[in-house]
Structures are given as structure tokens and as C-alpha cells.
C-alpha positions in Angstrom: -13.9 -14.0 -7.0 -17.5 -14.4 -6.5 -19.9 -13.5 -8.8 -22.6 -14.9 -6.8 -22.4 -17.5 -3.7 -19.2 -16.9 -1.4 -18.0 -19.6 0.4 -13.8 -20.8 0.5 -11.3 -22.6 -0.9 -7.9 -24.5 0.2 -5.1 -24.0 -1.5 -1.0 -24.4 -0.9 0.7 -21.6 -1.9 4.0 -23.2 -1.5 6.4 -24.0 1.2 8.2 -20.6 1.1 5.2 -18.9 2.8 4.9 -21.2 5.4 3.5 -20.4 8.5 2.4 -16.8 7.8 -0.5 -14.7 7.9 -2.2 -13.5 5.5 -5.0 -11.0 5.7 -7.5 -9.4 2.7 -6.5 -5.9 1.9 -9.6 -4.5 0.2 -11.6 -5.4 4.0 -14.0 -7.5 2.6 -13.0 -10.3 4.5 -12.2 -9.4 8.6 -11.0 -12.7 9.1 -6.5 -14.1 9.2 -5.7 -16.7 7.1 -3.5 -19.0 9.0 -1.2 -20.6 6.0 0.5 -24.1 7.6 4.2 -26.5 7.5 2.8 -27.5 4.4 1.7 -24.7 2.1 -1.9 -24.9 3.0 -4.3 -22.7 3.6 -8.7 -22.1 3.8 -9.1 -18.5 1.6 -11.9 -16.7 1.7 -14.8 -14.8 0.2 -18.0 -12.8 0.5 -20.8 -13.4 -1.8 -20.7 -11.3 -5.5 -17.8 -9.2 -4.2 -13.3 -9.4 -4.2 -10.5 -10.4 -1.2 -7.1 -9.7 -1.9 -4.6 -12.1 0.4 -1.3 -10.7 1.1 0.5 -11.5 3.5 0.4 -9.2 7.6 3.0 -7.1 8.6 2.8 -5.9 3.9 1.2 -2.8 2.8 -0.3 -1.7 0.1 0.1 1.5 -2.1 
């Protein structure tokens, strides 16, 4: 979430999610995030918006 300038943050989401791909289910970001074998990924958010990252292949009801 950003109330100003967008950016990115590297986060560790745990080794149980290693080697997975995430997408922004809000559609604000078109790029996907690859989580490496240590569970680290770089997650992005545009200026003044919200991004909700979920595992690729999962759908939001």
C-alpha cells in the first residue's frame, strides 16, 4: 500500500512458498513476482495505490 510515491520491498514469505510466482489480484501491477528458493521476492506497488499479491493459479471470489 502506498499513500505517496510507489516503490518496492523485498520480503521473505517463507521457504514453504519458495519457487512460486505471485500476481497482483487488484490488477494494479501487470508484472508478476518470482519468489526464489530462499523465499525472497520483490513486491511492487504503484503511486497512491494498493496491490494484493497472491499465488499464481489462485483466484479471488
